[in-house]
C-alpha positions in Angstrom: 0.6 0.1 -0.1 1.4 3.5 -0.6 2.2 6.1 2.0 2.3 9.4 2.2 5.4 10.9 3.6 5.7 14.7 4.7 7.9 17.1 6.2 5.9 20.1 7.6 6.0 23.1 8.7 6.4 25.0 5.3 4.0 27.6 4.3 2.3 26.5 1.0 1.5 29.5 -1.4 0.8 29.6 -5.0 -1.9 28.7 -7.6 -4.6 25.8 -7.6 -7.1 24.7 -9.7 -9.9 22.4 -8.1 -10.7 19.0 -9.4 -14.4 18.6 -10.4 -17.2 17.4 -7.9 -16.6 13.7 -6.9 -20.7 14.7 -5.3 -21.7 15.7 -8.7 -20.2 12.9 -11.0 -20.9 9.6 -9.7 -24.4 10.3 -9.7 -24.5 11.9 -12.6 -22.4 8.6 -14.3 -25.7 6.6 -12.8 -27.7 9.1 -14.7 -26.1 7.7 -18.3 -28.0 4.6 -17.9 -31.2 6.5 -18.7 -30.7 6.6 -22.1 -29.4 4.5 -24.8 -27.6 7.4 -26.2 -23.6 8.9 -25.2 -23.3 11.3 -22.5 -19.9 13.1 -22.6 -18.9 14.6 -19.4 -16.3 17.3 -19.2 -14.1 17.7 -15.6 -14.4 14.6 -14.5 -12.5 14.2 -11.8 -10.1 11.1 -12.3 -10.3 9.7 -8.1 -10.7 5.8 -6.8 -14.5 6.5 -6.6 -15.1 7.8 -10.2 -13.1 4.6 -11.9 -15.1 2.3 -9.6 -18.2 4.0 -11.1 -17.0 3.5 -15.0 -15.9 -0.3 -14.4 -19.5 -0.6 -12.5 -21.1 0.9 -15.7 -19.0 -1.6 -18.0 -19.6 -4.1 -16.3 -23.9 -3.3 -16.5 -23.5 -2.9 -20.5 -21.6 0.6 -21.3 -19.1 1.3 -23.5 -17.0 4.1 -22.6 -14.2 6.5 -24.4 -12.2 8.4 -22.2 -10.7 11.7 -24.7 -8.1 12.4 -21.8 -8.1 12.1 -18.1 -10.4 14.6 -17.3 -13.1 13.9 -20.2 -14.9 10.8 -20.8 -18.2 9.7 -23.0 -20.4 6.7 -21.6 -23.2 5.1 -23.7 -25.4 2.5 -22.4 -26.9 1.2 -25.7 -28.4 -1.2 -23.6 -28.2 -3.2 -19.7 -27.1 -6.0 -20.4 -27.1 -6.9 -16.5 -29.7 -5.5 -13.6 -27.5 -6.8 -11.0 -24.1 -4.2 -10.2 -21.0 -6.3 -8.8 -21.1 -6.4 -5.5 -17.3 -6.4 -5.1 -17.3 -2.9 -6.5 -20.7 -1.6 -5.3 -19.0 -2.4 -1.9 -16.2 -0.5 -2.7 -18.5 2.9 -2.6 -21.3 5.1 -1.5 -22.2 6.0 -4.7 -22.6 2.5 -6.4 -26.9 3.5 -4.1 -27.4 5.7 -6.9 -27.7 3.1 -10.0 -31.4 1.7 -8.1 -33.6 4.6 -9.5 -31.6 4.8 -13.1 -31.6 0.6 -13.8 -34.7 0.5 -12.2 -36.4 2.5 -14.2 -35.3 1.9 -17.5 -35.3 -1.5 -17.2 -37.8 -2.5 -14.4 -35.7 -4.8 -12.1 -32.0 -3.9 -9.9 -30.3 -6.5 -7.2 -27.7 -4.4 -5.2 -25.5 -5.8 -2.7 -25.2 -3.0 0.2 -23.2 -0.2 -0.6 -19.6 0.6 0.6 -18.0 4.0 1.2 -16.3 6.5 4.6 -17.1 4.0 7.8 -18.5 7.3 9.7 -21.4 5.7 11.3 -25.0 4.5 10.6 -25.8 5.9 6.9 -29.5 5.1 6.1 -30.9 3.9 2.7 -34.5 4.0 4.2 -35.7 7.3 2.1 -34.2 6.0 -1.4 -35.7 3.2 -1.3 -39.5 4.8 0.7 -38.9 7.4 -2.1 -39.1 4.4 -5.0 -42.2 2.3 -3.6 -43.7 5.5 -3.7 -43.2 5.7 -7.5 -44.5 1.2 -7.3 -41.9 -0.2 -6.7 -41.6 -3.8 -5.2 -38.6 -3.8 -2.3 -37.1 -7.2 -1.2 -34.5 -7.6 1.1 -32.5 -10.1 2.3 -29.1 -9.3 2.8 -29.1 -6.8 -0.7 -31.6 -5.4 -2.3 -34.2 -6.3 -5.0 -36.1 -4.0 -6.4 -38.7 -4.5 -9.0 -42.1 -2.1 -10.9 -44.0 -3.2 -14.2 -43.7 0.8 -14.9 -42.9 4.1 -12.7 -45.2 6.4 -12.0 -45.0 10.0 -10.8 -46.3 10.5 -7.1 -46.2 13.6 -4.4 -43.4 11.9 -1.9 -42.2 13.5 1.5 -38.9 12.4 2.4 -38.9 12.0 5.6 -35.2 13.9 5.5 -33.2 15.8 3.1 -31.3 12.9 2.2 -29.1 13.7 -1.3 -28.2 10.5 -2.7 -31.7 9.4 -2.0 -33.2 12.6 -4.0 -30.8 12.0 -6.5 -32.4 8.3 -6.3 -36.1 9.7 -6.9 -35.2 12.7 -9.4 -33.5 10.5 -12.0 -36.4 7.1 -11.2 -38.8 10.4 -11.8 -37.3 11.3 -15.2 -38.7 8.4 -16.7 -42.3 7.9 -14.8 -45.5 8.4 -16.1 -46.8 11.4 -14.7 -45.6 13.8 -12.5 -43.4 13.2 -9.4 -42.7 15.9 -7.2 -40.1 15.5 -4.3 -41.0 17.7 -0.9 -38.3 18.1 1.4 -35.4 17.5 -1.1 -31.6 17.6 -0.7 -30.7 21.3 -2.6 -26.7 20.9 -2.4 -24.8 22.5 -5.5 -24.4 18.2 -6.7 -27.9 17.8 -6.8 -28.2 21.1 -8.6 -26.1 19.7 -10.9 -27.3 16.4 -11.2 -31.2 17.9 -12.1 -29.6 20.5 -15.0 -27.8 17.4 -16.7 -30.6 15.9 -16.8 -32.6 18.8 -18.5 -30.2 18.7 -20.9 -30.7 15.5 -21.3 -34.6 15.6 -21.8 -35.5 15.7 -18.5 -38.4 18.0 -17.1 -37.3 19.8 -13.8 -38.8 22.2 -12.1 -37.2 23.8 -8.4 -33.6 23.2 -8.6 -32.0 24.7 -6.4 -35.4 24.6 -3.7 -36.5 21.6 -1.3 -39.4 21.2 -3.1 -38.5 19.5 -6.8 -41.4 18.7 -9.1 -40.4 16.0 -12.4 -43.1 15.6 -15.1 -42.1 11.8 -16.9 -40.9 11.3 -20.2 -40.8 8.7 -22.8 -37.6 8.0 -23.0 -34.4 10.9 -22.7 -31.5 11.7 -25.1 -27.7 11.8 -24.9 -26.0 15.4 -23.5 -22.6 17.0 -22.9 -21.8 17.9 -19.6 -19.7 19.7 -17.5 -19.1 18.7 -14.2 -18.8 21.8 -12.1 -15.4 22.5 -9.3 -15.1 20.5 -5.9 -16.3 22.6 -3.4 -15.4 20.4 -0.3 -11.7 20.8 -2.1 -12.2 24.1 -2.6 -12.9 24.4 1.3 -10.2 22.1 1.9 -7.4 24.6 0.9 -8.5 27.4 1.7 -8.0 25.7 5.6 -4.4 24.7 3.9 -3.4 28.2 3.0 -4.4 29.1 6.5 -2.9 26.7 8.9 0.3 26.7 6.9 0.6 30.3 7.2 0.8 30.5 3.4 -1.6 32.1 0.7 -3.1 30.2 -2.0 -4.9 31.6 -5.2 -8.1 28.8 -6.0 -9.1 29.4 -9.6 -12.6 28.0 -11.2 -13.6 28.3 -7.6 -17.8 28.4 -7.8 -17.6 31.0 -5.3 -21.2 31.1 -5.4 -21.8 27.6 -3.2 -19.1 29.4 -0.8 -21.1 31.1 1.4 -21.7 29.4 5.0 -18.0 28.3 4.4 -16.5 31.6 4.3 -19.1 32.7 7.6 -17.9 29.6 9.3 -14.5 30.1 8.0 -14.8 33.8 9.5 -15.7 32.4 13.3 -12.0 31.1 13.3 -10.3 34.3 11.9 -9.9 33.5 8.0 -11.2 35.1 5.3 -10.5 35.1 1.7 -11.2 37.6 -1.2 -13.1 36.7 -4.3 -11.8 37.9 -7.4 -13.9 36.7 -10.6 -14.5 33.2 -10.7 -11.3 32.7 -8.3 -10.7 33.1 -4.7 -7.8 34.6 -2.7 -6.6 33.8 0.5 -4.2 36.0 1.7 -1.2 35.4 4.3 -1.5 37.0 8.0 -4.5 35.5 8.4 -5.9 36.0 12.2 -6.8 33.0 13.4 -8.7 33.9 16.2 -11.9 32.4 16.9 -14.8 34.8 17.6 -16.7 34.3 20.7 -20.2 34.2 21.1 -22.5 37.4 22.7 -21.2 37.5 25.9 -18.3 35.6 25.4 -19.9 32.6 25.2 -18.1 29.3 23.5 -19.1 29.0 20.2 -20.3 26.4 18.2 -19.4 24.8 14.4 -22.2 22.1 13.1 -23.0 20.8 10.2 -26.1 20.7 8.7 -28.3 20.2 5.0 -27.2 22.6 2.4 -27.5 25.3 2.8 -25.2 24.7 6.5 -22.2 24.1 6.5 -21.7 20.7 4.6 -20.3 17.5 7.0 -17.6 16.8 4.8 -15.9 19.7 5.5 -16.2 19.4 9.6 -13.1 17.2 9.7 -10.9 20.0 8.0 -12.7 22.8 10.2 -11.4 20.7 13.4 -7.7 20.6 12.5 -8.7 24.4 12.1 -9.7 24.8 14.8 -6.8 23.4 16.3 -4.3 26.2 15.2 -6.6 29.6 16.1 -6.1 31.0 19.2 -9.6 30.5 21.6 -12.3 27.6 22.1 -14.4 26.1 19.5 -17.3 23.3 19.4 -17.7 21.3 16.8 -21.0 19.3 16.8 -21.4 16.7 14.0 -25.4 16.0 13.8 -25.3 14.0 10.6 -22.9 10.7 11.2 -22.3 9.1 15.0 -18.8 8.1 13.3 -16.8 10.8 11.6 -14.9 12.2 14.5 -13.4 9.5 15.9 -10.1 10.3 14.3 -9.5 13.3 16.7 -7.3 10.9 18.3 -4.6 10.8 16.1 -4.7 14.9 15.8 -4.8 14.3 19.8 -1.0 12.5 19.7 0.4 15.1 17.9 -0.1 17.5 19.8 -4.1 18.6 19.3 -5.9 19.7 22.8 -8.8 18.1 22.1 -11.6 16.9 24.4 -13.9 14.6 22.5 -17.1 14.7 24.7 -19.2 11.4 22.8 -19.1 10.7 19.0 -21.0 13.6 18.1 -19.0 16.5 20.2 -15.9 18.0 20.3 -14.2 20.7 22.3 -11.3 22.1 20.5 -8.7 24.8 22.6 -5.7 25.9 20.6 -3.6 26.8 19.3 -1.6 23.5 19.5 1.6 23.5 18.1 1.7 20.2 16.3 4.3 17.4 15.8 4.8 14.9 13.5 3.4 11.3 13.7 2.6 7.9 12.1 -1.1 8.0 11.2 -3.6 6.1 9.7 -6.6 7.5 7.2 -9.7 5.8 8.0 -12.1 8.1 5.4 -12.0 10.7 2.9 -12.2 13.6 4.5 -10.6 12.7 7.7 -8.1 11.4 5.7 -7.4 14.6 4.1 -7.5 16.6 7.5 -4.3 14.2 9.2 -2.7 15.5 5.3 -3.3 19.5 6.1 -2.3 18.9 10.0 0.9 17.2 8.6 1.7 19.9 6.5 1.5 22.5 9.6 3.1 20.5 11.6 7.1 20.1 12.9 8.8 17.3 12.1 8.1 13.7 9.5 4.6 13.2 8.9 4.1 9.2 7.9 0.4 8.6 6.6 -0.9 5.2 5.7 -4.1 3.9 4.4 -4.1 6.6 1.4 -6.0 5.3 -0.7 -9.0 6.2 0.9 -7.4 9.5 0.2 -6.8 8.9 -3.5 -11.1 7.8 -3.4 -11.9 12.3 -3.7 -8.9 13.8 -4.0 -6.9 13.7 -7.5 -3.1 13.4 -7.5 -2.9 15.4 -4.1 0.3 15.2 -3.5 1.1 17.0 -7.0 -0.8 19.9 -6.0 0.1 20.0 -2.8 4.3 20.0 -4.1 3.1 22.8 -6.7 2.6 25.0 -3.9 5.3 24.4 -2.1 4.9 21.1 0.2 7.5 18.6 0.9 5.8 15.5 0.1 6.0 12.1 -1.0 4.4 9.6 -2.6 5.8 6.0 -1.5 5.0 2.3 -2.8 
């Protein structure tokens, strides 16, 4: 297994281009199953989860042609299997997003339970409730078996604003008979991108960006050519990286329209950045001081569905807080195991009290020192990498395939900013 060897304590500065949004790429790839026409996708991130998804699609009958590392044309003239490969499905959470498209087009689908980050219970009930409302018959026996004689439009109230649950429902509804209304829909940027891409293929989706989506089912969808937007999780990671290493970083094509809550949250930790057109500039000399709530109360940073602070950046925020002056409560409300990685930060010198699976009190700033670490998941892995880059001395991070699942050639981007990092086989 590869590992990263990092010499920390160096300010990182320069220019970086974020990769395409991973959380948009996976459902958008799944949506190619809805048509027999070619779909060209641009700015596709060349990461582990995307490569796994493409291989899964090929086993379902797709032809995949790569024009370059970030442009691919997928055509599924005929779905040759309604059983996604269990080994591949077990590697990525995004495998769930093939449920709706295969069911809508082929009338049946068998899927083993999905993989992905082990950050606590990740229920799939919302997916099944939405598809059942459209006429799916569902059996569970170690996996999922869904059948339908033909999906029909329905008025659906999701029991939670599930991102992938919304995506599955939207894709299935695109080929269902009649109109579907999805209430309490997730409206994250990647959900919006999927909806825009489906409309480019001939779907009829209204309310994009809101929590009420209305989809008028089509008899069929066509092909398309779609460019995936930048990954705002990667943008948020680089903002934190610049701040804790004391450098200055310009992020090109950062889609600042998606960064409102990220900016407000970082501001509470004494970090600001400039919006310059489509670019973002993080200057050196950040205050790095946590702003107390009124009356001197300890402030809190918590995650929430869009437009709240994204859960995928909470691990990064925790590392940033460890380098800021003051006390901050981190409250992870969405997953019950995401914060368990803080024991690695504590061994590096961070002053953190893990109150319970959902809350951690961070007291900063804490000088960090190099350590030997394990990456438990994509986002915690990136957080540990940022911690290692601002720590004094050498750190070694194992299990970096977890980071590779979500961040494209991250060590190459880091080196371009001046990081002393090597991938060792």
